[in-house]
Each structure stands twice: as C-alpha cells, then as structure tokens.
N, C-alpha and C positions, 0 to 999 in steps of 0.2 A: 514527587517526580513522576514523569510520564511512564517510566519503566514499569511501575507498579500496575498500570492499567492493561498491560499485555500479558497474556498467559502463554503457555507452551504451544497452543494451537496455531499461533502466528507463524511458527516455524514449519508447520506441517503443510505440505503441498496439497492442493485440492484441484478440482477440475477447472477452476477459474485461474489457476496459476500457470497454465500451459498456453503456448502460442500467443504470448503477449508481445506487443511491439517492443523492440530492443530498448528504446529509451525508458519505457515503463519498467521493464524487467530490471534494468540497471539501477533505477531509483529504488525499487523494492529491495534489491539485494543490498544496497547501501544502508537502507533503513534497518534491515535485519541485523547487519553488522553493528549498527548503532545501538540497537536494542540489546544485543548480546554484550557489547562493550560498555553499556550504560553511559553512552555519550551525552554530554551536556547540550549537544546540538540536535537532539531528537525532534524537537518541535520544527526546526528548519527542514529536517529530512522528511517529516510527515507532510509538510507543505509542498515539498518537491514532488512527493508521490501523488498527493492530491491534484496538483497541477497537471501531472502527466496522465493521471486517470481522466481528468476532464478533457484534456487535449485529445487523448485516444478516443474518447466517446464522441466528441464533436467531429472528429475526422472519420467517424464510422469504422474505426479499427477494432472497437469492442462494443458490445451491446449495452443498453441502459441497465439491464439486469446484471451484466458482468461488472459494469462500473460501480453499481450500488453495492455489490458484494465486496469488491476490492476496497471501497471507501470504508465499509464497516470493519473489515478485517485489519487493514493497515493504517487507517487514519482515524479510527475510533468515532466515525460519523454514524450516528444512530439513524435508523430507517424512520422516515416520517409516515 
C-alpha cells in the first residue's frame, strides 16, 4: 500500500508549506488525513494534490522550485 512510502516527515511543516493557495492547502490537508487514516483512496488524493500543485505553478501562484519540493514530499515524485 502507498502508506508505507510516507514517513513521519510528511506531517512536518517546512518553509514550502506556508502561504499556499487555499485549494492546494485543502488538498494537502485531505491527503494528510488520508495517510493518517490509511485510506484506500490515497492514490486519488495524491492525484488531487498533484493537479493542484501543477495548477498553482501554471498560474504563477508558486515557483517551479516550490512545486518540485511539494511534488516530492506529497506525491512521491522523484526529482529528475
């Protein structure tokens, strides 16, 4: 299951977790609840977060660096 791929650091706030667009913040909060509750819909929640990150980046609400960090932390996307 996907839960095994997340460690406790996913719940720790860092400098990239502040001043996020509300839609992205809400999706991240739902994902964190899903991880904690071991939801069977975790893959769908990760897709929502990824879409919100991409949207925020395309709309210049967050930087490319910011988006890359969030993708790695919450969507398990490796840096290329």
